[in-house]
C-alpha positions in Angstrom: 124.1 47.0 75.3 123.1 49.0 78.5 125.0 47.4 81.6 122.7 47.3 84.9 124.3 45.8 87.9 121.5 44.1 90.0 122.6 43.1 93.6 120.9 40.0 95.1 120.8 36.5 93.2 118.1 35.2 95.7 113.9 35.0 95.2 113.1 38.1 93.0 116.7 39.0 92.3 116.8 35.4 89.9 113.6 36.8 87.9 115.0 40.2 87.4 118.0 39.1 85.9 116.2 36.7 83.8 114.1 39.1 82.3 116.8 41.9 82.1 119.3 39.4 81.0 117.1 37.5 78.6 115.4 40.5 76.9 118.8 41.3 74.7 119.2 44.8 75.7 121.0 44.6 79.0 124.1 43.6 79.8 123.7 41.8 83.6 126.0 41.9 86.9 124.7 39.8 89.0 126.0 40.2 92.8 125.4 38.4 95.9 127.3 38.0 99.2 127.5 34.1 98.2 129.6 33.8 94.8 128.4 30.4 94.1 124.7 31.9 93.4 126.0 34.3 91.7 127.8 32.7 89.6 125.3 30.1 89.3 122.8 32.5 87.9 124.7 34.0 85.5 125.4 30.9 83.6 121.4 29.8 83.9 120.8 33.2 82.3 123.0 33.6 79.8 124.6 36.0 77.2 126.6 38.6 78.5 125.4 38.4 82.2 128.1 37.5 84.9 128.2 36.5 88.5 130.5 38.6 91.5 130.7 37.6 95.0 130.0 41.3 96.9 130.7 42.1 100.6 129.5 45.2 101.7 131.8 45.6 104.2 134.6 45.8 101.7 133.5 48.1 98.8 136.3 47.3 96.4 133.8 44.2 96.0 131.2 46.2 94.3 133.5 47.9 91.4 133.6 45.4 89.2 129.6 45.2 89.4 128.8 49.1 89.6 131.7 50.7 87.6 130.4 51.7 84.2 126.6 50.5 84.5 123.9 52.9 84.3 121.5 51.6 86.9 121.8 49.8 89.8 118.7 47.3 91.4 118.6 46.5 94.5 117.3 42.9 95.4 118.9 42.8 98.8 117.4 42.4 102.3 115.7 45.9 102.8 118.3 47.1 105.5 121.3 46.8 102.8 119.8 49.4 100.9 120.8 53.1 102.2 124.5 51.4 101.6 123.7 50.3 98.6 122.2 53.4 97.3 125.2 55.8 98.8 127.6 53.3 96.7 125.1 54.0 93.6 125.7 57.9 94.0 129.4 57.3 94.3 129.8 55.4 91.4 127.0 58.0 89.5 124.2 55.7 89.1 120.2 55.5 89.0 119.6 53.3 91.9 115.9 51.0 92.1 115.0 49.1 95.1 112.1 47.0 96.3 111.6 47.7 99.9 108.2 48.6 101.6 110.3 49.6 104.7 108.9 52.9 105.7 112.4 53.6 107.7 115.2 52.0 104.7 113.4 54.5 102.9 113.6 57.5 104.4 117.5 57.0 105.0 117.4 56.8 100.7 115.7 59.4 100.3 118.1 61.7 102.5 120.7 61.2 99.9 118.3 62.6 97.5 120.8 65.8 97.4 123.7 64.0 96.8 122.7 62.3 94.1 123.0 63.5 90.0 120.9 60.5 88.8 117.4 59.1 89.7 116.3 57.5 92.9 113.8 55.3 92.7 113.2 53.5 95.9 109.5 51.2 96.4 109.6 49.6 92.7 107.8 46.1 92.6 104.1 45.0 93.9 103.1 47.1 96.8 104.3 49.5 96.7 104.9 49.7 93.4 102.5 48.6 90.7 99.2 48.9 93.0 100.6 52.7 93.6 100.5 53.5 90.1 96.9 51.4 89.2 95.4 54.0 92.5 96.4 56.6 91.1 95.5 55.9 87.1 92.0 55.1 88.7 91.8 58.5 90.8 92.7 60.6 88.0 89.5 58.8 85.9 87.3 60.6 88.9 86.0 64.4 89.1 86.8 63.9 93.3 87.9 61.1 95.2 86.7 59.9 98.3 88.6 56.6 99.1 91.2 54.4 97.3 91.9 51.0 98.7 94.4 48.7 97.9 94.7 45.1 98.9 97.5 42.9 97.8 98.0 39.1 98.6 100.8 35.9 97.9 99.3 33.3 98.7 99.8 29.8 97.9 97.2 27.8 96.0 97.3 24.4 98.0 97.5 25.7 101.7 98.5 22.5 103.6 98.6 24.1 107.2 96.8 26.1 109.7 98.1 29.4 109.3 96.9 29.1 105.5 100.5 30.0 104.4 103.5 28.9 102.8 106.7 31.1 102.4 106.8 33.0 99.1 109.4 35.8 99.4 111.3 37.2 102.1 110.3 35.7 105.6 111.8 39.4 107.1 109.9 41.5 104.9 107.2 39.3 106.1 107.9 39.5 109.5 108.4 43.4 108.9 105.1 44.1 107.3 103.2 42.2 110.8 105.3 44.4 113.6 105.2 47.8 112.3 102.7 50.4 112.3 101.1 51.3 109.2 100.4 54.8 107.4 97.0 55.7 106.0 94.8 59.1 105.5 91.7 59.0 107.4 89.6 61.9 106.9 92.4 63.6 105.1 95.0 63.6 108.3 97.6 61.3 107.5 98.5 58.9 110.4 98.9 55.5 111.8 97.4 52.4 112.5 98.1 49.2 114.1 99.1 46.0 111.8 97.0 43.1 112.1 93.9 45.0 112.6 91.2 46.6 110.7 90.1 43.1 109.9 87.7 42.8 106.4 86.0 40.3 104.2 87.1 41.0 100.6 85.8 38.8 97.2 88.1 38.8 94.1 87.0 36.5 91.1 84.7 34.6 93.3 86.7 33.8 96.2 86.7 34.8 99.8 89.6 36.3 101.3 90.2 38.6 104.5 92.3 41.2 104.3 94.1 43.8 107.2 96.3 46.5 108.0 100.1 45.6 107.4 103.0 48.0 107.1 104.9 49.8 104.3 102.8 48.9 100.9 101.6 52.7 100.3 104.8 53.8 99.6 104.7 57.8 99.5 100.6 57.8 98.5 99.4 59.0 101.7 101.5 62.2 101.3 100.9 62.6 97.3 96.9 62.4 97.8 96.6 64.6 101.0 94.3 67.2 100.1 92.7 65.6 97.6 91.7 62.3 99.0 89.8 61.7 102.1 90.7 58.1 102.8 93.8 56.2 101.6 94.7 52.7 103.1 96.7 49.8 102.4 96.1 46.0 103.5 97.4 42.9 103.2 95.0 39.7 101.9 95.4 35.9 103.5 93.1 33.2 103.6 90.5 33.5 106.2 91.7 33.0 109.7 95.1 34.0 108.9 94.9 37.2 110.9 93.6 35.3 114.3 96.8 33.0 114.0 99.1 35.9 113.5 97.4 38.6 116.5 98.2 35.2 118.6 102.0 34.9 117.7 102.9 38.6 117.5 100.6 40.0 120.5 99.4 37.3 122.6 102.6 35.4 122.6 105.0 39.2 122.1 106.6 37.6 119.1 106.6 40.9 117.5 109.6 41.6 120.2 111.6 38.5 119.3 111.1 38.8 115.5 114.6 36.7 114.9 113.3 33.6 116.8 109.4 34.0 114.8 112.0 34.0 111.6 113.6 30.7 112.4 110.4 29.4 113.5 108.5 30.3 110.1 111.3 28.7 108.0 111.9 26.3 110.0 108.0 25.1 109.9 106.8 26.8 106.9 107.3 25.3 103.4 108.6 27.4 100.4 106.0 27.4 97.3 106.5 28.3 93.9 103.0 27.3 93.5 101.0 30.6 94.2 99.0 33.7 93.5 99.3 37.3 93.7 95.8 39.0 94.8 95.7 42.3 93.4 92.7 44.7 94.4 92.3 48.8 94.2 89.7 50.6 94.1 88.5 54.1 94.2 85.2 55.6 95.2 84.4 59.0 94.5 81.8 61.4 92.3 81.9 61.6 88.3 79.8 63.8 86.6 77.6 64.6 89.8 77.2 60.4 90.1 79.0 58.3 92.9 80.7 55.8 91.3 83.8 52.9 92.1 86.3 52.0 90.0 88.2 48.9 90.4 91.2 46.8 89.7 91.0 43.3 90.7 93.1 40.9 89.2 95.1 37.5 90.2 98.4 36.4 88.7 99.2 32.8 89.1 102.4 31.0 89.0 103.4 30.2 85.3 106.4 28.6 83.0 108.6 31.1 81.6 112.0 30.6 80.1 111.2 26.9 80.6 110.9 26.6 84.5 108.1 27.7 86.4 108.1 31.1 88.4 106.5 32.0 91.4 103.4 34.7 91.1 105.3 36.8 93.5 108.3 36.8 91.6 106.7 37.9 88.6 104.9 40.5 89.6 107.7 42.0 91.9 110.2 41.7 89.0 108.4 42.7 86.3 107.5 46.0 88.3 110.9 47.0 89.1 112.2 46.1 85.4 109.2 47.5 83.5 110.1 51.2 86.0 113.6 50.5 84.9 112.7 50.4 81.1 110.8 53.4 81.3 113.1 55.3 82.9 115.8 54.5 80.7 113.4 55.5 77.6 113.1 58.8 79.7 110.0 58.6 80.0 110.5 59.3 83.7 112.3 62.1 85.4 116.1 61.8 85.3 117.2 63.1 88.6 116.1 63.1 92.6 113.1 61.5 93.7 111.2 59.3 91.3 107.5 58.0 93.1 105.6 55.3 91.7 102.9 57.9 91.5 104.9 59.4 88.3 104.8 56.4 86.5 102.0 56.1 83.7 99.7 53.4 84.0 99.4 53.2 80.5 102.9 53.5 79.8 103.7 50.7 82.3 101.1 48.4 81.7 101.9 48.2 77.8 105.4 47.6 79.0 107.1 44.1 77.9 107.3 43.4 81.4 104.3 45.5 83.0 102.2 43.1 80.3 102.0 40.4 83.3 99.8 42.1 85.1 97.7 43.4 81.8 
């Protein structure tokens, strides 16, 4: 079996470990700063899974997890990724992560000249699957004018005025609301403010709102510049959410006190595993001299896998990461250097055993 290191035994790391460890093809080594979390997860995955305590301040603790592995998958907080990528290079491993943070990705890519293996940041949902899908729709056209990408991880049964529950990383959520967002407008790459660009959107007969958030595009703007006029990404929420977040982030200046906001969210907003992920991708342009629009729209709900309930955000994010890993090790992706999500073939991904959760 192929040895894979999974760093991080949190919400997404748990799903990744189960997907890989129960596939029968991977020996999973789970590393976490909380030894009990790593050991407990390994015991639940079973098979050849093992749990290990790691300490980012002591590189020696990573050796039992990384030595002899084929790839390392980072499911850790995004600020840990440059260190993990450097360790992947030291142990000559492929590197994959889930980050949406732009600056973190730049730090990882700065390590590319030192790596003999693939560096694949920004796997998962957005960026990740949504990028793969956008390129797939664009490739069906003769001329592309606009690419719109919209994603939301939402509670199925919201019970507060924000109409929101915690479904994934609180730090990642606040990061999306606080940082500027890259976009392509009239052929020029620029930055737009988060929590702006409010619009209404309907998916499967349900009305939502969408607004600018950071990080969801990955490298797509640079890939599509010169080919597409307009490319943008927005998060989907229930109507009214954006107004309250503007109050918090801008009027009350919580964007300057993100640690405090994190404490408030984690104290007041319960975590839910009864959620749904709403994905909407639209491409407008010309095909055979006609102005057309192609759309991918899907709502993925939480579901029972391996006898327990998993949230939709766990399933979709882990499926994106594990699907790309499969394709990499099958030789369907470049084996060295920076590999973009745009390099992933949509048909191959959607037919993959993990990608099928999006089908």
